[in-house]
DRENSEBA-880637 format. One record per residue: residue number from 1; chain; residue in three letters; x, y, z of N, C-alpha, C in turn. Coordinates in steps of 0.05 Angstrom, whole numbers. Layout:
<pts>
+-----+-------+------+--------+--------+--------+--------+--------+--------+--------+--------+--------+
|  nr | kette | rest |   n.xx |   n.yy |   n.zz |  ca.xx |  ca.yy |  ca.zz |   c.xx |   c.yy |   c.zz |
+-----+-------+------+--------+--------+--------+--------+--------+--------+--------+--------+--------+
| NUM |     A |  Ala |      X |      Y |      Z |      X |      Y |      Z |      X |      Y |      Z |
...
+-----+-------+------+--------+--------+--------+--------+--------+--------+--------+--------+--------+
</pts>
This chain:
<pts>
+-----+-------+------+--------+--------+--------+--------+--------+--------+--------+--------+--------+
|  nr | kette | rest |   n.xx |   n.yy |   n.zz |  ca.xx |  ca.yy |  ca.zz |   c.xx |   c.yy |   c.zz |
+-----+-------+------+--------+--------+--------+--------+--------+--------+--------+--------+--------+
|   1 |     A |  Met |     14 |    -24 |      5 |      6 |      1 |     -5 |     28 |     24 |      0 |
|   2 |     A |  Ala |      2 |     36 |    -11 |     27 |     78 |    -21 |     11 |     91 |     -5 |
|   3 |     A |  Val |     10 |    125 |     10 |     -4 |    125 |      6 |      3 |    164 |     -2 |
|   4 |     A |  His |    -11 |    171 |    -22 |      3 |    203 |    -37 |     13 |    215 |    -26 |
|   5 |     A |  Leu |     43 |    247 |    -14 |     27 |    255 |      9 |     20 |    277 |     21 |
|   6 |     A |  Asp |      2 |    287 |      1 |    -35 |    302 |      2 |    -48 |    278 |     23 |
|   7 |     A |  Lys |    -39 |    248 |     24 |    -64 |    234 |     36 |    -93 |    247 |     24 |
|   8 |     A |  Gln |    -90 |    253 |     -3 |   -126 |    248 |    -23 |   -128 |    225 |    -30 |
|   9 |     A |  Ile |    -97 |    208 |    -52 |   -111 |    177 |    -44 |    -77 |    169 |    -28 |
|  10 |     A |  Ala |    -92 |    134 |    -47 |    -75 |    109 |    -58 |    -83 |     90 |    -57 |
|  11 |     A |  Ala |    -54 |     77 |    -54 |    -56 |     51 |    -68 |    -57 |     24 |    -74 |
|  12 |     A |  Thr |    -58 |      4 |    -79 |    -68 |    -35 |    -57 |    -56 |    -44 |    -78 |
|  13 |     A |  Gly |    -53 |    -54 |    -78 |    -19 |    -83 |    -97 |    -49 |   -103 |    -86 |
|  14 |     A |  Gln |    -57 |   -124 |   -117 |    -61 |   -146 |   -100 |    -45 |   -173 |   -109 |
|  15 |     A |  Leu |    -42 |   -183 |   -103 |    -34 |   -215 |   -112 |    -45 |   -236 |   -123 |
|  16 |     A |  Gly |    -44 |   -257 |   -131 |    -47 |   -275 |   -159 |    -41 |   -283 |   -178 |
|  17 |     A |  Pro |    -51 |   -287 |   -195 |    -48 |   -293 |   -220 |    -52 |   -282 |   -243 |
|  18 |     A |  Lys |    -73 |   -261 |   -248 |    -78 |   -233 |   -252 |    -90 |   -202 |   -239 |
|  19 |     A |  Pro |    -57 |   -194 |   -226 |    -57 |   -173 |   -207 |    -68 |   -155 |   -209 |
|  20 |     A |  Thr |    -86 |   -137 |   -203 |    -92 |   -111 |   -201 |    -71 |    -90 |   -192 |
|  21 |     A |  Val |    -69 |    -68 |   -189 |    -60 |    -32 |   -171 |    -92 |    -31 |   -183 |
|  22 |     A |  His |    -99 |    -18 |   -144 |   -122 |     -7 |   -143 |   -120 |     18 |   -130 |
|  23 |     A |  Ile |   -136 |     45 |   -138 |   -126 |     78 |   -123 |   -156 |     75 |   -115 |
|  24 |     A |  Trp |   -144 |     91 |    -94 |   -178 |    109 |    -81 |   -177 |    125 |    -72 |
|  25 |     A |  Asp |   -196 |    149 |    -68 |   -199 |    162 |    -54 |   -208 |    165 |    -38 |
|  26 |     A |  Leu |   -185 |    186 |    -22 |   -181 |    168 |     15 |   -209 |    188 |     26 |
|  27 |     A |  Asn |   -216 |    207 |     17 |   -252 |    214 |     27 |   -271 |    207 |     16 |
|  28 |     A |  Thr |   -269 |    185 |      7 |   -302 |    180 |      2 |   -294 |    141 |     -8 |
|  29 |     A |  Met |   -257 |    136 |    -12 |   -263 |    109 |     10 |   -279 |     77 |    -16 |
|  30 |     A |  Gln |   -273 |     99 |    -46 |   -287 |     97 |    -62 |   -262 |     90 |    -85 |
|  31 |     A |  Pro |   -257 |     65 |   -102 |   -228 |     62 |   -129 |   -248 |     79 |   -141 |
|  32 |     A |  Val |   -221 |     93 |   -151 |   -229 |    108 |   -174 |   -209 |    107 |   -201 |
|  33 |     A |  Met |   -201 |     90 |   -189 |   -184 |     68 |   -216 |   -168 |     46 |   -208 |
|  34 |     A |  Ala |   -163 |     33 |   -241 |   -159 |     -1 |   -223 |   -146 |     -5 |   -257 |
|  35 |     A |  Leu |   -117 |    -12 |   -252 |    -92 |     -7 |   -266 |    -76 |    -46 |   -278 |
|  36 |     A |  Lys |    -86 |    -47 |   -290 |    -81 |    -84 |   -303 |    -52 |    -90 |   -317 |
|  37 |     A |  Gln |    -57 |    -72 |   -334 |    -18 |    -79 |   -351 |      4 |    -71 |   -342 |
|  38 |     A |  Gly |     25 |    -95 |   -344 |     53 |   -101 |   -351 |     49 |   -110 |   -315 |
|  39 |     A |  Val |     27 |   -119 |   -297 |     45 |   -129 |   -269 |     36 |   -156 |   -268 |
|  40 |     A |  Ile |     70 |   -172 |   -265 |     55 |   -214 |   -264 |     45 |   -222 |   -239 |
|  41 |     A |  Lys |     45 |   -234 |   -229 |     43 |   -249 |   -209 |     23 |   -236 |   -175 |
|  42 |     A |  Gly |     32 |   -202 |   -181 |     29 |   -191 |   -164 |     47 |   -173 |   -145 |
|  43 |     A |  Ile |     43 |   -151 |   -119 |     50 |   -130 |   -119 |     75 |   -139 |    -84 |
|  44 |     A |  Glu |     99 |   -123 |    -93 |    120 |   -128 |    -61 |    110 |    -88 |    -58 |
|  45 |     A |  Ser |    114 |    -83 |    -65 |    105 |    -48 |    -70 |    106 |    -29 |    -83 |
|  46 |     A |  Leu |     94 |     -7 |    -74 |     86 |      9 |    -87 |     92 |     38 |    -72 |
|  47 |     A |  Ser |     99 |     65 |    -92 |     98 |     88 |    -90 |    102 |    107 |   -107 |
|  48 |     A |  Phe |     89 |    133 |    -99 |     81 |    158 |   -103 |     98 |    165 |   -125 |
|  49 |     A |  Ser |    100 |    191 |   -146 |    113 |    204 |   -136 |    108 |    226 |   -118 |
|  50 |     A |  Pro |    120 |    254 |   -133 |    115 |    278 |   -107 |     98 |    296 |   -122 |
|  51 |     A |  Ser |     87 |    283 |   -146 |     63 |    308 |   -165 |     32 |    279 |   -162 |
|  52 |     A |  Gly |     38 |    262 |   -155 |     20 |    240 |   -155 |     18 |    229 |   -173 |
|  53 |     A |  Asn |     24 |    233 |   -203 |     18 |    227 |   -237 |     20 |    210 |   -239 |
|  54 |     A |  Lys |     42 |    195 |   -226 |     54 |    172 |   -237 |     57 |    162 |   -211 |
|  55 |     A |  Leu |     62 |    133 |   -216 |     50 |    108 |   -196 |     80 |     86 |   -202 |
|  56 |     A |  Val |     95 |     71 |   -188 |    116 |     61 |   -192 |     91 |     32 |   -179 |
|  57 |     A |  Ala |    104 |      4 |   -193 |    103 |    -12 |   -180 |    124 |    -44 |   -172 |
|  58 |     A |  Ile |    129 |    -43 |   -160 |    148 |    -65 |   -167 |    135 |    -95 |   -158 |
|  59 |     A |  Cys |    135 |   -100 |   -173 |    120 |   -145 |   -179 |    141 |   -172 |   -160 |
|  60 |     A |  Ile |    128 |   -196 |   -149 |    137 |   -194 |   -143 |    144 |   -229 |   -142 |
|  61 |     A |  Asp |    157 |   -219 |   -185 |    155 |   -248 |   -190 |    187 |   -241 |   -193 |
|  62 |     A |  Asp |    200 |   -272 |   -207 |    225 |   -277 |   -195 |    249 |   -266 |   -208 |
|  63 |     A |  Asn |    247 |   -232 |   -226 |    253 |   -216 |   -234 |    263 |   -195 |   -225 |
|  64 |     A |  His |    249 |   -191 |   -194 |    229 |   -173 |   -179 |    214 |   -143 |   -218 |
|  65 |     A |  Met |    201 |   -144 |   -227 |    208 |   -135 |   -251 |    183 |    -96 |   -238 |
|  66 |     A |  Thr |    191 |    -77 |   -243 |    183 |    -47 |   -245 |    167 |    -48 |   -257 |
|  67 |     A |  Val |    137 |    -31 |   -263 |    132 |    -34 |   -276 |     96 |      2 |   -267 |
|  68 |     A |  Gly |    103 |     24 |   -285 |    104 |     52 |   -279 |     82 |     48 |   -288 |
|  69 |     A |  Phe |     62 |     81 |   -283 |     41 |     78 |   -299 |     33 |    108 |   -294 |
|  70 |     A |  Asp |     24 |    114 |   -312 |     11 |    146 |   -308 |    -21 |    153 |   -304 |
|  71 |     A |  Leu |    -15 |    160 |   -283 |    -50 |    176 |   -264 |    -66 |    185 |   -285 |
|  72 |     A |  Thr |    -58 |    190 |   -305 |    -72 |    231 |   -322 |    -83 |    210 |   -346 |
|  73 |     A |  Lys |    -79 |    193 |   -351 |    -98 |    175 |   -380 |   -115 |    162 |   -360 |
+-----+-------+------+--------+--------+--------+--------+--------+--------+--------+--------+--------+
</pts>
């Protein structure tokens, strides 16, 4: 799980064969986005950019693949 510095959004990641990263609005506690592209096996770590426009996920596959997401799209 990662919480952005402004405390307005958070990201969570799933485990499993087709994991998803979810972006949450912390004011409403509702999901606002689901990201699936490029994630393998599950999420080990998440981190927002300072602006909150980008998110990086580190996967739990054998190579610990890193996936970047542009949250403005």
